[in-house]
N, C-alpha and C positions, 0 to 999 in steps of 0.2 A: 718337517721343520718350517720355519718362516720363509719359504721361498715362493709363496704366491705372488706373482708379479705386481699386482695392484697394491696389495698390503705391504709388500716389501718396499715398494717405491714410496708409499705413504709413510711408513716407519722411518725410512731413510731421511725424508724431508723433515719429519718431526724431530728426529735425532739431531739433524743439522741446526734447526732452530733452537732447540733446548740447549745444546752445547754452546751455541753462540750467545744466547741470552744469559747463560751462567758463566760466561767468560772462558770456557774450555777450548783448547785447540788440539787437533790431532797432528801428530808428527810421525815421520817414518812410514815406510811401506814394506809390505811383504814382497819378496821377489815375484815378478810376474809369472815365472814358470814353476812356482811352488804350489803343488797341489795337495801335498800331505805333510803334516808336521805335528809335533807336540808343541803347544804354545804354553808358556808359563805366564801367569798374570800375577805380578807382584808389585809392590807389597800388597797383601790382602789383610786389611785392618778394619773394614767397615762393611755394613750391609749395603752401602751405597756403591761399592765396587762393582757389583753385578749390573745394576742399571747403566752405570757409566761405561762399563766394558761392552755391554750390548749395543749402546748407542754408537760407540766408536766402531764396532764391527759393522753396523749398518752404514756408517759414513764411509768406511774404507772398502765397503762392498765385499766382505768376506763372510762366507757361511761357516759358522762356528758351532762346535759342540763343546759343552763344558760339564765338568763334574761338580756336583754339589752334594752336601749331606742330605741324606734321605728325608730328614725332618722338614725341609723346605718344600717337599713334593707332596704335601698333604692337601686335602680338600680345603678350599675350592680352587687352589692354584696348580694342582698336579698337572693337568693337561696343558695349561698355559706354559708352565715351566718346561715341559717336555717339547712342546711345539717350538719353543725358543731355543732348542738345542740342549736342554738339560738332561743329564744322565744321573739318576739318583745313586748314591753310594752309601752302603751300610758300613759305617766305620767301626761298628762293634764286632764285625766278623772278618776273619781272614778269608777272602773270596777270590784271590788271585786276579785282582784288577789289572795288574801289569800285563799278564798274558792275554786276558780278554781284550784289553784296550789295544795292545799291539796287534792282535788278530783283526780287530775292527778296522784299524788304520790300514793294515796290509790288504784287506779285502775290499776296501772302499776305493772309488775312483778319485774322489776329492774328500779330504778330511783335515780340518784344523781342530785338534782336540785340546781344549784349554784345561790345564791342571794347576791350581794354586799350590806352589811348592811348600808353603807353610802348613797346608792342610787344615787351617783354622784361621779365624780372625784374631784369635788371642795371641799374645806375645809368645814367641817360641825362641829357643836358643839355637836350634838348627833347622834346616829345611829338610823336608822329606825328600827322598830321592826317587820316588815312583815315576815322576815325569821323565827323569833321566833314563831309567831302565826301560820304560815304554819306548822312548825314542831309539835307544840302542837295539832293542829287540825288533822293532818295526823297520829299522834302517832309515829313519827319517831325521831331519835336523830339528833342533829346538828353536822355536821362534820366541824371541824375548819381548813379550808384551808388558806394558807397564801403565800405571796410573800415578801421576805425581800431583798430589793435591796442592802442594805449596806453589807450584808454578802453573797449576791448572792445565796440564798437558797429559795426554795419553796417546798411546799408539805402540809403535814397534821400535825397539832399540837396535835390532838386527837379528841375524840368525847365528846359531852356534852348532857346530858339528861335534858331537861327543866323541872323544878319543878313546874311551875305555879306561882312562885314568880318572876314576871317580873323584877322588879327593882334590886333585889339581883342577879338574873341570869345574867342580862345585865352587872352589875358591875363585876361579875366574868369573863365573857367572855371578856370584854374590858381589864381587867387586864392581861389576857393571851396574848393579842395582844400588850400590852404597849411597850415591847422592840423591836417590829418589825418595820422596816423603809420602807416606801413606796418609790417609785422613786422620787416623788416631796415632799420633806420634808416639805415645806411651806404649803402643803395642809393637813398635819396631824393634 
């Protein structure tokens, strides 16, 4: 992953400059002692979400891994995407990603695994719950990451400890995201 010191420092400074020039601000922080978590990145409405999310990760100095549909990992970008923490997901198959992801987090010393809860950039009526089940199975908190295009802010809303009451927890999490506007409002 992108942890080469010189390249990481260079990408951090490029990210700071690009975010500043485009008027974006980073807000919130992950707790200092947090080494493992499932991070949701919402709302996910645009192809621009990934570059902004990666720039914000560089600015806040967090090494992240993120799940993306298999189709974006094609030549010539496959190795670059994986180097930037990308994990290809074949959404056409049931491949027990929850178990595999929870095991990866459990076995890692440090891991921030980003999962977009909508599962797509398209408008959805409900969020997928895979991120929730991964966090529960791995015994880690959910870090609430966001991109608010209306206010040009991105970062961390806070952490959420899943209680096991799926419906109530999902209602609470979605309520925290209610005021946040994605790039494509018609997809919210």
